Structures are given as structure tokens and as C-alpha cells.
LUMSE-813165 format. One line per field, with one value per residue (C-alpha): residue number from 0; z, x, y negated; residue in three letters. Coordinates in steps of 0.001 Angstrom, whole numbers, plus 524288, in hexadecimal, padded with zeros to 5 digits. Layout:
% LUMSE-813165
num	c(NUM / ...) .
up	c(Z / ...) .
east	c(X / ...) .
north	c(Y / ...) .
residu	c(ALA / ...) .
***
This chain:
% LUMSE-813165
num	c(0 / 1 / 2 / 3 / 4 / 5 / 6 / 7 / 8 / 9 / 10 / 11 / 12 / 13 / 14 / 15 / 16 / 17 / 18 / 19 / 20 / 21 / 22 / 23 / 24 / 25 / 26 / 27 / 28 / 29 / 30 / 31 / 32 / 33 / 34 / 35 / 36 / 37 / 38 / 39 / 40 / 41 / 42 / 43 / 44 / 45 / 46 / 47 / 48 / 49 / 50 / 51 / 52 / 53 / 54 / 55 / 56 / 57 / 58 / 59 / 60 / 61 / 62 / 63 / 64 / 65 / 66 / 67 / 68 / 69 / 70 / 71 / 72 / 73 / 74 / 75 / 76 / 77 / 78 / 79 / 80 / 81 / 82 / 83 / 84 / 85 / 86 / 87 / 88 / 89 / 90 / 91 / 92 / 93 / 94 / 95 / 96 / 97 / 98 / 99 / 100 / 101 / 102 / 103 / 104 / 105 / 106 / 107 / 108 / 109 / 110 / 111 / 112 / 113 / 114 / 115 / 116 / 117 / 118 / 119 / 120 / 121 / 122 / 123 / 124 / 125 / 126 / 127 / 128 / 129 / 130 / 131 / 132 / 133 / 134 / 135 / 136 / 137 / 138 / 139 / 140 / 141 / 142 / 143 / 144 / 145 / 146 / 147 / 148 / 149 / 150 / 151 / 152 / 153 / 154 / 155 / 156 / 157 / 158 / 159 / 160 / 161 / 162 / 163 / 164 / 165 / 166 / 167 / 168 / 169 / 170 / 171 / 172 / 173 / 174 / 175 / 176 / 177 / 178 / 179) .
up	c(80000 / 7FCC1 / 80554 / 8005F / 803A8 / 810DC / 81486 / 810D9 / 81884 / 8245E / 823F6 / 82307 / 82DAF / 83671 / 832C4 / 82D13 / 82161 / 81814 / 81E13 / 82C06 / 82861 / 82162 / 82D74 / 8363B / 82CDF / 82A4A / 81BA5 / 8126A / 80FBF / 8017F / 8055B / 80C17 / 8004E / 7F731 / 7FFF1 / 7FFD3 / 7F112 / 7EEF7 / 7E8A1 / 7F2F5 / 7FEC3 / 80C23 / 8100A / 81A9A / 82588 / 821BD / 82058 / 82E43 / 83307 / 82BD2 / 83171 / 83F4D / 83D99 / 8376C / 83FE7 / 8347A / 83057 / 825A6 / 81F94 / 81ED9 / 818A2 / 80DE9 / 809FE / 7FF7F / 802FB / 80206 / 80E63 / 80C7C / 8143A / 80BD4 / 810E8 / 808CE / 811D9 / 80E39 / 81CB9 / 822E6 / 82C4D / 837D1 / 82F98 / 82463 / 82DD7 / 8334B / 825AB / 8227F / 82F24 / 82BAA / 81E32 / 823EE / 82E10 / 82360 / 81BB3 / 82798 / 82DF8 / 82787 / 8196D / 81B4F / 823A0 / 82EDD / 83D00 / 83EAF / 84C83 / 8537C / 85292 / 85E3D / 85A88 / 86267 / 85A5C / 84DCA / 8443E / 83B84 / 82EA6 / 825E2 / 81752 / 811C0 / 803B7 / 7FDCC / 801FD / 7FA66 / 8064B / 80B9C / 7FE15 / 7FD3C / 80ADF / 80703 / 7FCD4 / 806D2 / 80572 / 80C8F / 80578 / 80A5F / 81684 / 81DAA / 818EA / 80A53 / 7FDDA / 7F84F / 7EDE3 / 7EAC0 / 7E042 / 7DE1E / 7D4F3 / 7D711 / 7E4A0 / 7E773 / 7F4A9 / 7F7BB / 803DE / 807A1 / 81363 / 819F7 / 82345 / 82441 / 82B76 / 8387E / 8377D / 82BFC / 8289A / 81C7C / 814D8 / 80C56 / 802A8 / 7FA22 / 7ED8D / 7E5D4 / 7D822 / 7DB17 / 7E71F / 7F4C0 / 7FCBA / 8087E / 8100E / 81C37 / 823D4 / 82B51 / 832E8 / 839BA / 83D07 / 846A8 / 854DD / 85F1B) .
east	c(80000 / 80505 / 80605 / 7F9AB / 7F13B / 7F7B8 / 7F5CD / 7E774 / 7E4B9 / 7EC44 / 7E537 / 7D7D4 / 7DB11 / 7DE3F / 7D144 / 7D809 / 7D3E0 / 7DE4D / 7DC6E / 7DE22 / 7EA83 / 7EFC2 / 7ED41 / 7F479 / 8000A / 80017 / 7FDEE / 7F2BD / 7E77C / 7EBAD / 7F8FF / 7F29B / 7E997 / 7F56E / 7FC7E / 7F0AF / 7EF4B / 7FDB3 / 80028 / 80A21 / 8111F / 8136F / 82107 / 8285C / 82396 / 81574 / 8181A / 81D3B / 8112F / 80825 / 80FC3 / 80E46 / 80000 / 7FBF6 / 804C1 / 80BC8 / 81A01 / 81F1D / 824B4 / 816FF / 811B3 / 81BD3 / 81E7A / 81548 / 81281 / 807D8 / 7FFAB / 7FB2D / 801E3 / 80AAA / 80B83 / 8151C / 818C4 / 813E2 / 81239 / 805F6 / 80946 / 801B9 / 7FF02 / 7F9F6 / 7F0D3 / 7EC50 / 7E95C / 7E1D5 / 7DA27 / 7D736 / 7D257 / 7C9D4 / 7C45D / 7C147 / 7B9A3 / 7B23B / 7AE4E / 7AADA / 7ACAE / 7A3EC / 799C0 / 79B7A / 79FE9 / 79BE4 / 79DCC / 79C30 / 7A7BF / 7B0CD / 7B823 / 7B4E3 / 7AEB1 / 7AFA4 / 7A505 / 7A2EC / 79C30 / 79528 / 796B4 / 7894C / 78A51 / 78CBB / 797F7 / 7A2FC / 7AB6A / 7A9FC / 7ACED / 7B947 / 7BDBC / 7BC74 / 7C713 / 7D1A2 / 7DD8B / 7EA3E / 7F11E / 7E6F3 / 7E095 / 7DD50 / 7CF61 / 7CCEE / 7D510 / 7DC02 / 7D175 / 7C546 / 7BB36 / 7ADBC / 7A408 / 7A3BD / 7AA26 / 7B8B8 / 7BF1F / 7CC98 / 7D4C6 / 7E1C0 / 7E997 / 7F5DB / 7FDCE / 7FEAE / 7F743 / 7FD56 / 7F6FB / 7EF80 / 7E609 / 7DE10 / 7D38E / 7C948 / 7BFF1 / 7B4B3 / 7B14D / 7A4AE / 7A9C1 / 7B2C3 / 7ABA6 / 7B097 / 7A53E / 7AC64 / 7B8FA / 7BE84 / 7CB1B / 7D000 / 7DBC6 / 7E073 / 7EBF2 / 7F190 / 7ED8B / 7F84A) .
north	c(80000 / 7F271 / 7E657 / 7DF5A / 7EB2E / 7ED11 / 7DEC6 / 7DEDC / 7EB50 / 7E68A / 7D96F / 7DFCB / 7E9A4 / 7DE20 / 7D7A3 / 7CBC0 / 7C3C1 / 7BEDB / 7B16B / 7B670 / 7BDDB / 7B1DC / 7A991 / 7B344 / 7B349 / 7A4A5 / 7A628 / 7A303 / 7AC4B / 7ABE1 / 7B145 / 7BCF9 / 7BEDD / 7BEF0 / 7C8C7 / 7D1D0 / 7D056 / 7D38E / 7C641 / 7C235 / 7C7E8 / 7C1ED / 7BD9F / 7C512 / 7BC2C / 7BEBF / 7CD50 / 7CD7C / 7C611 / 7CF85 / 7DAF2 / 7D5CA / 7D209 / 7DEFD / 7E780 / 7EDE8 / 7ED60 / 7E472 / 7F0CF / 7F677 / 7E9FB / 7E8C7 / 7F6D1 / 7FBC4 / 809BF / 813A0 / 813E5 / 821C0 / 82C51 / 834BF / 84297 / 84A46 / 85565 / 862D8 / 865AC / 85FE8 / 854F1 / 84F79 / 84376 / 84BCA / 852D3 / 845D3 / 840B0 / 84D21 / 84B60 / 83D23 / 840E8 / 84BB5 / 8423F / 83862 / 84289 / 8476D / 83AB5 / 82DDE / 83225 / 83E17 / 836F7 / 84061 / 83F7E / 83160 / 82C29 / 81F37 / 81627 / 816F9 / 80A90 / 7FE81 / 7F3A0 / 7FB78 / 7FEE7 / 80AA1 / 80884 / 8122C / 81035 / 81331 / 80E91 / 81BD4 / 82464 / 81E13 / 81AE3 / 828A8 / 82E0E / 825BF / 829E6 / 83829 / 835B7 / 83276 / 83B1E / 83DC8 / 832A4 / 828E0 / 82F10 / 82276 / 82014 / 821D0 / 82286 / 8168F / 815CC / 81D77 / 81A53 / 81FF7 / 819B6 / 80B15 / 80C09 / 80B04 / 80DBF / 8081F / 80A72 / 80435 / 808A1 / 803AD / 80BED / 81A92 / 8250C / 82144 / 813B4 / 80E5F / 803B5 / 80267 / 7FBA8 / 8022A / 7FBF9 / 80064 / 7F96D / 7FA6F / 7F7D0 / 7EC36 / 7E6EB / 7EA60 / 7EFFD / 7F5E2 / 7F46E / 7FAC5 / 7F894 / 8047C / 80925 / 8155C / 81DCF / 82759 / 82643 / 8260D) .
residu	c(MET / ILE / PHE / PRO / ASP / LYS / LEU / GLN / ILE / LEU / ARG / LYS / ASN / ASN / ALA / LEU / THR / GLN / GLU / GLU / LEU / ALA / GLU / LYS / LEU / GLY / VAL / SER / ARG / GLN / ALA / VAL / ALA / LYS / TRP / GLU / ALA / GLY / GLN / ALA / TYR / PRO / ASP / ILE / ALA / ASN / LEU / ILE / GLN / ILE / SER / ASP / LEU / MET / ASN / VAL / SER / VAL / ASP / TYR / LEU / VAL / LYS / ASP / ARG / ASP / CYS / ALA / VAL / ASN / ILE / SER / SER / ALA / GLN / PRO / THR / ASP / LEU / GLU / GLU / LEU / ILE / ALA / PHE / ARG / LEU / GLU / ALA / ASN / LYS / ASN / THR / TYR / ALA / ALA / LYS / ILE / ASN / GLU / VAL / GLU / SER / THR / ARG / TYR / THR / SER / HIS / ASP / PHE / VAL / TYR / GLU / SER / GLY / ASP / PHE / LEU / LYS / GLU / ALA / LEU / LEU / HIS / ALA / ASP / LYS / ASN / MET / PRO / TYR / ARG / GLY / PRO / GLU / MET / TYR / LYS / SER / GLY / GLU / PHE / THR / TYR / ARG / CYS / ARG / VAL / THR / GLY / ASP / PHE / THR / TRP / PHE / GLN / GLY / PHE / GLU / GLU / ILE / TYR / LEU / ASP / ASP / LYS / LYS / VAL / TYR / GLU / CYS / VAL / PHE / HIS / GLY / GLY / LEU / MET / LYS) .
***
């Protein structure tokens, strides 16, 4: 994933608008918009501020790398088993409309997507290269699902969107990772 995508996901995960982030960094909103569009990049001082504000390393911000876990060993690993468990849980909970429970998270809300089953259909297409929520992209009919993730399976955050033709009709910010 490249810097513009990472910055946008981190900003949204921290519930900041471009204007609010710009204010915290002492730059214009247009500067943040250009960074997120890949038209410009912040200088090192701003990268350090972003790093501190978002609690990620500068190295993480500037290195373009795949955020999917790459498991190449022929031997199953604990991480591989954990990913398999996560995929199985995805298919046997929300995506399959079974095992619904009340939210245990304080001040959080659970939402049911009733307009067809496109989101559930997209989530069923997650695989071991992108086990966090859904695939990077899935298309069915006039609907398109997109998911971007930063981090790895130990700690990740992401942003998913659904488009009806070219109009965004749904978005969700999520995060997760290993428990200590």
C-alpha cells in the first residue's frame, strides 16, 4: 500500500477530517488533500508529526509495501492457523447471518446491511492474502466492494467502501489484531 492510501486510512481511523488533520500539522487542508491524492508528499518534519500523531513509524509511512500477510512456509504456522480461524469466523458469523449477539463494546453500534446481501457476499470472498475483512476488490452486477488495509495481522486498520455504479453508498472503518 502506498503513502496516500495509508494517510487516508489513518486519518479516517482517527476520525479526523482533512481540515482537522491540517490544523494539527500546521498546514493547509489543500496540502493534506494533495498528499492523499498522491500529488505531493509531506516533508520530513510533517512525516514525523504524522508518525507521532497516528502512532506509526515514519518507516511504515514511507515504505510502499504489501499489507497482506505472506505465508510461504510449507509447514503450517500459528499465524496461518489464526488466519484460517479468522476466515472461518467471518463465514460463520456476520457474513452468513448467523450467531448474532448484542454488542459488548461500550458506546458502539452494530448495523445490519439490509439492501440485498452484497456486503455479505463480498466478505465471503476474503482469502488468506487479505483475511482482515473482505478482498481488496469484489464486483457483482452494479456493485463494487473495495477494501484497503494498513498493518499486518498482528495489528491492522482498514477502510471498506461499496459503490453502486460510481456512487459511494457505504463505508466502514475497522481495526483489529492479536490480543496480548
